[in-house]
C-alpha positions in Angstrom: 21.1 2.9 64.3 24.5 4.6 64.9 27.4 5.6 62.7 30.2 3.1 62.4 27.9 0.1 62.6 28.3 -2.4 59.7 24.7 -3.5 59.6 21.5 -2.3 60.9 17.8 -2.9 60.8 14.7 -0.9 61.3 11.3 -2.5 62.0 8.1 -0.5 62.4 4.8 -1.9 63.4 1.5 -0.1 62.8 -2.2 -0.9 62.9 -2.8 -3.5 60.2 0.8 -4.1 59.1 4.5 -3.8 59.5 7.5 -2.5 57.6 11.2 -3.2 57.7 14.5 -1.9 56.2 17.9 -3.7 56.3 21.1 -1.7 55.8 23.4 -1.6 54.0 21.8 -3.9 51.4 18.7 -1.7 51.3 16.3 -4.6 51.4 12.8 -3.5 52.3 9.7 -5.3 53.5 6.1 -4.0 53.7 3.0 -5.8 54.8 -0.4 -4.2 55.3 -4.1 -5.0 55.2 -5.1 -2.0 53.0 -7.0 -2.5 49.8 -5.4 -1.3 46.7 -7.8 1.7 46.5 -7.0 2.6 50.1 -3.2 2.1 49.7 -2.8 4.1 46.5 -3.4 7.6 48.2 -1.3 6.6 51.2 1.6 5.5 49.1 1.4 8.7 47.1 1.2 11.0 50.1 3.7 9.4 52.4 6.8 11.1 50.9 5.2 14.5 51.5 4.1 13.5 55.0 7.6 12.5 56.0 9.2 15.5 54.3 6.7 18.4 54.5 8.9 20.7 52.5 8.7 18.3 49.5 5.3 19.6 48.4 6.7 23.2 48.1 9.5 21.9 46.0 7.3 19.8 43.7 6.2 20.9 40.3 2.7 22.0 39.5 2.1 18.7 37.6 3.4 16.6 40.6 1.2 18.6 43.0 -1.8 18.2 40.7 -1.3 14.4 40.3 -0.8 14.0 44.1 -4.1 15.9 44.9 -5.9 13.8 42.2 -4.8 10.7 43.9 -5.3 11.9 47.5 -8.7 13.4 47.0 -9.9 10.7 44.6 -10.9 13.5 42.2 -12.4 11.9 39.1 -15.4 12.2 36.9 -17.6 9.8 34.9 -16.5 9.1 31.4 -19.8 10.6 30.2 -19.0 13.8 32.0 -15.5 14.0 30.5 -17.0 13.3 27.0 -19.5 16.1 27.6 -16.7 18.4 28.7 -14.7 17.6 25.6 -17.7 18.4 23.4 -18.1 21.8 25.2 -14.4 22.5 24.4 -15.2 21.9 20.7 -13.5 18.5 20.2 -14.7 16.8 17.0 -16.6 13.5 17.2 -13.9 11.4 15.7 -11.3 12.6 18.2 -13.7 12.1 21.1 -14.5 8.5 20.0 -10.7 7.7 19.5 -9.6 9.1 22.9 -12.5 8.0 25.1 -11.2 4.4 25.5 -7.8 5.8 26.6 -9.4 7.5 29.5 -9.6 4.1 31.3 -5.8 4.4 31.8 -6.1 8.0 33.0 -5.8 11.5 31.7 -1.9 11.3 31.2 -2.3 8.2 28.9 -5.2 9.9 27.0 -3.1 13.1 26.6 -0.1 11.1 25.4 -2.2 9.3 22.9 -3.5 12.7 21.6 0.1 14.0 21.4 1.1 11.0 19.3 -1.8 11.5 16.9 -1.1 15.2 16.7 2.6 14.5 15.8 1.4 12.1 13.2 -0.9 14.7 11.6 2.0 17.3 11.7 4.3 14.7 10.1 1.7 14.1 7.4 1.4 17.8 6.8 5.2 18.0 6.4 5.2 15.1 4.0 2.7 16.9 1.8 4.3 20.4 2.0 8.0 19.5 2.5 8.0 22.2 5.2 8.2 22.2 8.9 4.8 22.5 10.5 3.8 25.7 12.1 0.3 26.7 13.4 0.3 30.1 11.8 2.0 28.9 8.6 -0.5 26.0 8.2 -3.5 28.3 8.5 -2.8 29.9 5.1 -0.5 27.5 3.4 -1.3 26.7 -0.2 0.8 24.8 -2.8 2.0 27.0 -5.6 -0.2 26.2 -8.6 0.8 27.1 -12.2 -1.7 29.0 -14.3 -3.5 26.9 -16.9 -4.8 28.3 -20.2 -7.9 26.2 -20.6 -8.9 27.8 -23.9 -5.5 27.0 -25.4 -5.6 23.5 -24.0 -9.0 22.8 -25.6 -7.8 24.4 -28.9 -4.7 22.2 -29.0 -6.8 19.1 -28.2 -9.2 20.0 -31.0 -6.4 20.6 -33.5 -4.8 17.3 -32.5 -8.0 15.4 -33.1 -8.5 17.1 -36.5 -4.9 16.3 -37.6 -5.4 12.7 -36.5 -8.5 12.5 -38.6 -6.7 14.0 -41.6 -3.8 11.6 -41.2 -6.2 8.7 -41.1 -7.8 9.9 -44.4 -4.4 10.4 -46.1 -3.1 7.1 -44.9 -6.1 5.4 -46.6 -5.4 7.4 -49.8 -1.8 6.5 -49.6 -2.6 2.8 -49.3 -4.9 2.9 -52.3 -2.4 4.9 -54.3 0.4 2.6 -53.6 -1.7 -0.4 -54.6 -2.6 1.2 -57.9 1.0 2.3 -58.5 2.2 -1.3 -57.9 -0.5 -2.6 -60.3 0.5 -0.1 -62.9 4.2 -0.8 -62.5 3.5 -4.6 -62.7 1.4 -4.0 -65.8 4.1 -2.0 -67.5 6.7 -4.6 -66.7 4.4 -7.3 -68.1 3.1 -5.4 -71.1 6.2 -5.8 -73.3 6.4 -9.5 -72.6 2.7 -9.9 -73.3 3.1 -8.0 -76.6 5.8 -10.4 -77.7 3.8 -13.4 -76.7 0.6 -12.1 -78.4 2.5 -11.4 -81.6 3.2 -15.1 -82.0 -0.5 -16.0 -81.9 -1.0 -16.2 -85.7 2.1 -18.2 -86.4 1.2 -20.5 -83.5 -2.3 -21.1 -84.9 -0.7 -22.0 -88.3 1.7 -24.3 -86.6 -1.1 -25.9 -84.7 -2.9 -26.6 -88.0 0.3 -28.1 -89.5 1.0 -30.2 -86.3 -2.5 -31.5 -86.1 -2.3 -32.6 -89.8 1.0 -34.4 -89.1 -0.6 -36.0 -86.0 -3.5 -37.4 -88.0 -1.0 -38.8 -90.5 1.0 -40.6 -87.9 -2.1 -41.8 -86.1 -3.3 -43.4 -89.3 0.1 -44.9 -90.1 0.3 -46.4 -86.6 -3.1 -48.0 -87.1 -2.0 -49.4 -90.5 1.2 -50.8 -89.1 -0.5 -52.2 -86.1 -2.9 -54.1 -88.5 -0.1 -55.3 -90.6 2.1 -56.3 -87.6 -0.8 -58.0 -85.8 -0.5 -61.3 -88.0 3.3 -61.6 -87.7 5.2 -63.5 -85.0 4.6 -62.3 -81.6 7.7 -61.1 -79.7 7.8 -60.0 -76.1 6.6 -61.1 -72.6 2.9 -60.6 -73.2 3.1 -62.8 -76.3 5.2 -65.4 -74.5 2.6 -65.6 -71.7 -0.2 -65.9 -74.2 1.6 -68.7 -76.0 2.2 -70.6 -72.7 -1.4 -70.2 -71.6 -2.6 -71.5 -75.0 -0.3 -74.5 -74.8 -1.6 -75.4 -71.2 -5.2 -74.9 -72.3 -4.9 -77.1 -75.3 -3.0 -79.9 -73.6 -4.0 -83.2 -75.3 -4.0 -85.8 -72.6 -6.7 -84.1 -70.6 -5.0 -85.2 -67.4 -6.9 -82.5 -65.4 -10.1 -80.6 -65.8 -10.0 -76.8 -65.8 -12.5 -75.3 -63.5 -15.4 -73.5 -65.2 -14.6 -70.0 -63.7 -10.9 -70.3 -64.6 -11.9 -71.5 -68.1 -14.1 -68.4 -68.6 -11.3 -66.1 -67.4 -8.8 -67.8 -69.9 -11.2 -67.3 -72.8 -11.9 -63.7 -71.9 -8.1 -63.0 -71.7 -7.6 -64.6 -75.2 -10.4 -62.5 -76.7 -8.7 -59.3 -75.3 -5.3 -60.4 -76.7 -6.6 -61.2 -80.1 -8.5 -57.9 -80.2 -5.2 -56.1 -79.6 -2.8 -58.3 -81.5 -4.8 -60.6 -83.7 -5.0 -64.4 -83.6 -2.1 -65.9 -81.7 -1.1 -68.1 -84.7 -1.6 -65.4 -87.4 1.3 -64.6 -89.7 2.5 -60.9 -89.5 4.4 -58.5 -91.8 7.9 -58.4 -90.3 8.6 -55.0 -91.9 5.5 -53.5 -90.5 6.3 -54.8 -87.0 9.8 -53.3 -87.4 8.4 -49.9 -88.4 5.6 -49.8 -85.7 7.7 -48.7 -82.7 9.2 -45.7 -84.6 5.8 -44.8 -85.9 4.4 -44.8 -82.4 7.2 -42.5 -81.1 6.6 -40.1 -84.0 2.9 -40.1 -83.3 3.5 -39.4 -79.6 6.0 -36.6 -80.4 3.4 -35.0 -82.7 0.8 -35.3 -80.0 3.2 -33.4 -77.5 3.8 -30.8 -80.2 0.1 -30.2 -80.6 -0.4 -30.0 -76.9 2.5 -27.5 -76.5 1.3 -25.4 -79.4 -2.2 -25.3 -77.9 -0.7 -24.2 -74.5 1.3 -21.5 -76.3 -1.8 -20.3 -78.1 -3.7 -20.1 -74.8 -0.8 -18.1 -73.3 -0.8 -15.7 -76.3 -4.6 -15.2 -76.0 -4.2 -14.5 -72.2 -1.5 -12.0 -73.0 -3.7 -10.3 -75.5 -6.5 -10.2 -72.9 -4.2 -8.5 -70.4 -3.1 -6.0 -72.9 -6.7 -4.9 -73.2 -7.2 -4.6 -69.4 -4.7 -1.8 -68.4 -5.1 -0.6 -64.8 -5.5 3.1 -63.9 -2.2 4.8 -64.5 -0.6 6.2 -61.3 2.8 7.7 -61.1 5.3 7.5 -58.3 5.2 11.3 -58.1 1.5 11.1 -57.1 2.3 8.7 -54.3 5.1 11.0 -53.2 2.7 13.9 -53.0 0.4 12.0 -50.6 3.4 11.0 -48.6 4.5 14.7 -48.4 1.0 15.6 -47.2 1.2 12.9 -44.5 4.7 14.1 -43.4 3.4 17.6 -43.1 0.5 16.5 -41.0 2.8 14.4 -38.8 5.1 17.4 -38.1 2.1 19.5 -37.3 0.7 16.8 -35.1 4.0 16.5 -33.3 4.1 20.2 -32.6 0.5 20.3 -31.4 1.0 17.2 -29.3 4.1 18.6 -27.6 2.2 21.8 -26.8 -0.8 19.8 -25.6 1.5 17.6 -23.4 3.0 20.7 -21.8 -0.4 22.2 -21.2 -1.6 19.0 -19.7 1.4 18.7 -17.5 0.7 22.2 -16.3 -2.9 21.3 -15.7 -1.8 18.1 -13.8 0.6 20.2 -11.7 -2.2 22.6 -10.9 -4.5 19.7 -9.9 -1.7 18.2 -7.8 -1.1 21.6 -6.1 -4.9 21.8 -5.4 -4.9 18.3 -4.0 -1.8 19.0 -1.8 -3.4 22.2 -0.6 -6.6 20.2 0.3 -4.5 17.5 2.0 -2.4 20.0 3.9 -5.6 21.7 5.2 -7.0 18.3 6.1 -3.8 17.4 8.1 -3.8 20.8 9.7 -7.4 20.4 10.7 -6.5 17.0 12.2 -3.5 18.4 14.0 -5.6 21.2 15.4 -8.3 18.8 16.5 -5.8 16.7 18.3 -4.2 19.8 19.8 -7.6 20.7 21.2 -7.7 17.3 22.7 -4.2 17.7 24.1 -5.3 21.0 25.7 -8.4 19.4 27.1 -6.7 16.4 28.5 -3.6 18.1 29.8 -3.3 19.0 33.5 -4.5 22.5 32.8 -7.5 21.3 30.9 -10.4 19.1 32.0 -8.3 17.6 34.9 -7.8 21.1 36.2 -11.5 21.7 36.1 -12.1 18.5 38.0 -9.4 19.3 40.4 -10.8 22.8 41.0 -14.0 21.2 42.0 -12.2 18.8 44.3 -9.7 21.3 45.7 -12.3 22.9 47.8 -12.2 20.3 50.5 -8.4 20.5 50.6 -8.5 24.3 51.1 -11.2 23.9 53.7 -9.0 21.5 55.6 -6.1 23.8 55.2 -8.2 26.7 56.6 -9.2 24.6 59.6 -5.6 23.5 60.2 -4.2 27.1 59.9 -6.9 28.4 62.2 -6.1 25.6 64.8 -2.5 26.7 64.9 -3.3 30.4 64.7 -1.3 30.8 61.5 -2.0 32.7 58.3 -4.4 30.7 56.1 -2.7 28.4 53.6 -4.4 28.1 50.1 -3.7 26.1 46.9 -5.1 27.8 43.8 -6.2 26.2 40.5 -2.7 26.5 39.0 -1.3 24.6 42.0 0.3 27.7 43.4 0.7 27.8 47.3 -0.2 30.9 49.2 -0.1 31.9 52.8 -1.7 35.2 53.9 -2.3 35.8 50.2 1.4 35.7 49.5 3.1 33.3 47.2 5.1 30.5 48.7 8.3 31.8 47.2 7.9 35.1 49.0 7.4 33.6 52.4 10.0 33.7 55.2 11.6 30.5 56.4 9.3 30.3 59.4 6.2 31.0 57.2 7.2 28.3 54.7 7.7 25.8 57.6 4.2 26.6 58.9 2.7 26.2 55.5 4.6 22.9 55.0 3.3 21.6 58.3 -0.3 22.4 57.4 0.0 20.8 54.0 1.6 17.6 55.5 -1.1 17.3 58.2 -3.9 17.8 55.6 -2.3 15.3 53.2 -1.9 12.7 56.1 -5.6 13.2 57.0 -7.1 13.1 53.5 -4.9 10.2 52.2 -5.4 8.0 55.2 -1.7 7.9 55.9 -2.3 9.5 59.3 1.4 10.0 59.9 3.7 13.0 59.7 7.3 13.7 60.4 7.9 17.4 61.2 11.6 18.5 61.6 13.0 21.8 62.8 10.2 22.7 65.2 12.9 25.1 66.7 12.4 27.4 63.7 9.5 28.7 65.8 10.4 31.3 68.3 10.3 30.0 71.9 7.0 31.4 73.0 5.3 29.9 69.9 6.4 26.4 70.4 4.1 25.6 73.3 1.1 26.8 71.3 2.2 24.6 68.4 2.4 21.5 70.7 -0.9 22.3 72.2 -2.7 22.7 68.9 -1.0 19.5 67.6 -2.2 17.7 70.7 -5.7 18.9 70.1 -5.6 17.8 66.4 -4.5 14.4 67.5 -7.2 14.2 70.0 -9.7 15.1 67.3 -8.5 12.1 65.3 -6.9 14.1 62.5 -3.8 11.9 62.6 -2.4 8.9 64.5 1.3 9.8 64.7 3.3 13.0 64.4 7.0 12.8 64.8 8.2 16.3 65.7 11.9 17.1 65.9 13.7 20.1 67.2 17.0 21.2 68.7 16.2 22.4 72.3 18.3 23.1 75.4 16.5 20.5 77.5 13.7 18.0 77.4 10.5 20.1 77.7 7.7 19.2 80.2 4.8 18.0 78.0 2.8 16.3 80.7 0.0 18.7 80.1 -0.6 17.3 76.7 -2.1 13.8 77.0 -1.6 12.9 73.3 2.1 13.8 73.4 5.3 12.0 74.5 8.7 13.7 74.6 12.0 11.9 73.9 15.5 13.3 74.3 18.1 12.1 71.8 21.8 12.7 72.7 24.5 11.9 70.2 22.1 9.9 68.1 20.9 7.7 71.0 17.6 7.9 72.9 18.4 8.7 76.5 15.3 10.0 78.2 11.6 10.1 77.7 9.2 12.5 79.3 7.7 9.8 81.6 11.2 8.7 82.8 12.0 12.3 83.6 8.8 12.8 85.5 9.4 9.6 87.5 12.9 10.8 88.5 
């Protein structure tokens, strides 16, 4: 592909697959026969194989994750659980985080971080303070002091006053009832005395009225006897006369039934018993006086009844006058009311003090509860923090990686020895060293050599078996042949399939002595000569 072209395409074929890239759209194609397990380490290592310096620029976490993937470093869940127990993780945290391990250590660590944040947030909700490890160790809610003795004393006084109030309320109710009865008696006494004073005159009047009643009763009887033989006047007498005329009809044109005949005779007997014979002659003067006599008799009967009623009322008044209730004054009722008022004031004061003491006691209990809750949340946060430490890259994964990093360092040692360079080592903290010096302290040439070793080992362990090494010319001239020789030997040993080595040289070198190596000359971005063509010429 050359500058100035509008479109371009790169196609690469390799054992078991092919890849393609279309510019400028950036469309990519990849086809391969690798399994997912085999492809995962290749995919992770390829960027570092194509750019060897990338590993030196990567962070410790990125290096650690890469080596995890490339080496297949892992452990059984049971081993991880045992490691967590040895680190002091509590059972509940272990049980909660174990299922997350199926998604890997990062997912499990993230889950622990979320739970830890939840616990810290819960601690803050209880304390209203920002969580801090040192602060939470000794944090306790401020609890007011509670005078238990005074609280019990106030409670006892309150119960005693309530008992006294109950007794006084009963006394007051009884006193008010007696006072009402005495007041009613006093109000009724004067009227009863007046009524009772009339008893003697009423008894005399009754005797007189009864005597007059007897006289009028006798007179009515006499007049009724005398009036009974006179002419009959009125509806009942007219009906009786008509019935008698029908009964005594002379032509006997019809026969009266026996039961009706008996009824007619019974009616006549009742009429004659009350008024005398129908055809009797009566005293017209007696008949005229009879109605007035009957009215007089009835009036006297009413007078007798009324006098008897008044006598009964007078006797009842006299009886009441002899049954006076217990005398109770309004002042006595007021004294009891005053006692109740005093007790109520005392109870209000005691109750107010008791409420304040109980509020203080409740505040103390709440403070104690908040302290316990805060300690519980702190313990939970600490437990999850322990899990975070165990699951973080520097924790159990680092332990596993340290066990797995041995093969990587052994390969790095072989590679360094093959090229005759200082040994490259990766330590447990993912630091890179060459000749026991940190990567950051290496010269440009030393870094390049370390990068080459790392790329070759990653290509070998991952299965990518491909490296692209630029700037071979960083090596001094006399060292370049040794590098190509060692690289050719490593290829012959099967440590990689393809190594693309680039460098700026004066002329195409003669690499015919290296059977695994082919040289190409690129001029102005175009391939012009290969080693075989140069030899043929």
